C-alpha positions, -999 to +999 in steps of 0.1 A: -417+036+430-435+031+463-415+034+495-400+003+511-389+015+545-406+046+560-396+064+592-422+086+608-413+110+636-438+121+662-459+090+663-471+096+699-495+122+687-527+114+670-518+124+635-483+109+635-497+076+649-526+076+625-502+080+595-479+052+608-509+029+612-521+038+577-487+030+562-484-002+582-517-014+567-502-011+532-488-045+522-466-028+496-445-011+523-420-035+539-413-017+572-427+013+591-406+027+619-421+052+643-399+075+664-408+097+694-394+107+727-423+093+746-441+060+740-476+061+724-506+054+745-518+018+748-547+025+724-523+041+699-499+011+702-526-013+693-535+008+663-500+010+651-501-026+641-468-038+626-451-004+631-418-007+649-417+019+676-382+033+685-380+056+716-354+080+704-347+118+705-342+133+671-319+159+687-294+131+693-271+122+665-280+085+672-310+090+650-286+086+621-279+050+632-316+042+632-319+055+596-287+038+584-293+004+601-328+001+586-319+015+552-347+040+554-357+054+520-386+078+531-386+101+561-418+119+573-409+146+598-439+154+621-422+157+655-426+195+657-440+210+689-464+239+687-467+247+724-441+255+750-461+238+777-462+205+758-424+205+755-414+216+790-409+253+781-399+275+752-362+265+753-368+227+750-395+234+724-370+253+702-344+226+707-368+199+696-381+219+666-349+235+653-320+214+666-340+182+662-347+190+626-311+199+619-300+166+634-326+146+614-316+164+581-279+157+588-287+120+593-307+120+561-279+137+542-254+111+553-277+081+545-275+072+508-307+051+511-329+082+517-346+093+485-377+111+498-384+136+527-418+149+537-422+178+561-454+185+580-452+223+580-479+249+587-495+279+571-483+299+602-451+306+582-472+333+564-477+351+597-508+371+606-511+408+603-533+436+591-513+439+559-519+403+548-534+396+514-569+381+511-553+347+501-518+334+504-503+314+476-472+291+480-450+317+463-458+344+488-439+353+520-451+367+553-458+404+552-448+405+589-422+378+596-430+358+627-408+370+655-409+339+678-426+308+689-440+280+667-443+302+636-407+313+637-395+278+643-415+266+613-399+293+591-364+282+602-373+245+597-384+252+561-352+270+555-331+241+567-352+217+545-345+239+514-308+238+522-309+200+526-327+198+492-298+218+476-272+195+492-291+164+482-308+171+449-314+134+444-339+134+473-375+143+466-387+169+491-424+177+498-434+205+522-470+205+533-483+238+548-514+228+567-541+251+580-555+245+614-566+209+621-600+201+635-620+169+640-636+147+667-603+128+675-574+151+669-561+173+698-550+206+683-545+241+695-577+253+679-598+224+692-587+232+727-594+268+723-629+262+709-638+238+737-636+266+762-671+275+775-661+312+773-641+320+743-622+353+746-617+372+714-602+406+704-627+434+705-631+449+671-616+419+652-633+389+636-607+366+620-613+345+589-606+309+597-598+281+573-599+246+587-587+211+576-605+180+588-583+153+604-593+127+578-582+150+550-549+157+568-542+120+571-551+114+534-527+142+523-499+129+544-504+093+531-504+105+495-473+127+500-455+097+516-463+072+489-466+095+459-441+115+438-451+151+445-422+175+451-423+211+462-445+231+486-482+229+488-509+246+509-533+222+525-567+234+537-604+229+533-626+249+509-642+280+522-638+301+553-657+310+584-655+340+607-643+332+642-675+345+656-695+322+633-674+292+644-680+300+681-717+304+676-721+272+657-704+253+685-727+268+711-699+286+730-700+321+745-679+347+727-664+373+751-648+402+731-621+419+752-598+449+746-564+438+733-545+447+765-570+427+786-569+398+761-531+397+764-533+395+802-559+368+800-537+349+776-507+351+798-527+339+828-542+311+808-507+299+798-495+301+833-523+280+846-523+256+817-558+263+805-550+271+768-514+274+757-518+302+732-487+321+724-486+358+712-483+349+675-512+325+678-532+353+695-524+374+664-539+347+643-571+350+663-571+388+655-564+387+618-569+351+606-553+336+576-565+320+544-544+301+518-549+292+482-554+255+476-553+254+438-520+236+437-534+210+462-561+201+437-543+205+404-507+194+410-508+174+442-540+157+430-562+158+461-595+176+468-605+176+505-636+157+514-646+183+540-651+220+535-642+243+564-679+244+575-683+207+572-652+200+592-664+223+620-698+206+619-682+172+624-661+185+653-693+200+668-707+165+674-681+161+702-687+196+718-720+199+737-733+235+737-729+253+770-759+276+766-790+279+744-784+301+713-811+327+723-795+336+756-759+339+744-759+377+738-773+387+773-749+364+791-720+375+771-726+411+779-725+404+816-694+383+813-677+409+792-682+435+818-670+412+846-639+401+827-631+437+818-629+445+855-608+415+861-585+423+832-576+457+848-558+438+876-547+407+855-513+422+846-504+429+882-516+395+893-497+375+867-464+392+878-468+376+912-474+341+899-445+317+899-444+294+869-444+257+876-409+242+870-409+223+837-411+185+840-380+165+831-378+153+795-405+159+769-441+150+770-465+143+741-475+175+725-505+187+705-508+187+668-505+223+655 
């Protein structure tokens, strides 16, 4: 039976808003309710169509009144922050991710109308380490459990969703573990990283990267919301690329740095707001991560239109190269030498920097 009333959290971001708009265009769905802590942009509001936007914080128990009053039968949870800067700091980020999910699940548990719950999760729950298998299947666990940040929050969130499923066995639960999003419109951690003219990487490492095009991500979310799949499924495009290959194909300049220097550059970058890459995300850039998508094609019933290479190529249309391919190596050598000297003092400099006080409330955050 198709859903009648769907509630989507996190509609101020591109992917959440695109899903709400897609569902609102389906005449078989009576109502679509979009929830977020900040209003969508004017362009997103126009795209949302008949979606009813409710400015609400899922950390507040009042979210239960929204679900009960509208007799929501399907909940799609996408309001999960991947960066501390986008949430006002690590503490507000954890509150939104973990406490917000707990409050939302508690509201769903009390609402007899709810019969389907879809979670936008991430393949980051598998972690990233030198001991990882070549390919992760849905039955595998992280060889090195994430110790903090977005990945640790995602592990906790999946645990709460499994507990909810045991308490409400009548509710169909679908957990979608997405690989990194990329595309010309979506604003994700990886797209921000790859837009940098100089892309710092770890010396001696070349991570395997598996990408998912924004259109495929939207199609999977739509099918999960309106379909009957239950369980956990990995979602990613076919094939992989080395990080160095991705950087070259985008016409960027790769600057391999020793790990201590890279860590200092990462901390400075987060302080100044250039790229908000946390330590566990930096580990992903060292070791990479690839997931098996057999279940996506056979049980879930969807084959991504874009491979990893094709998704990167579509994204490349929006990223003008910063330098001609033939001159990348010589320029990179000079920059690596200069950045190496800067990195020697980066740790001392960053200790003297005062972080900017977090803004009040929550801002719109990036898609993971």
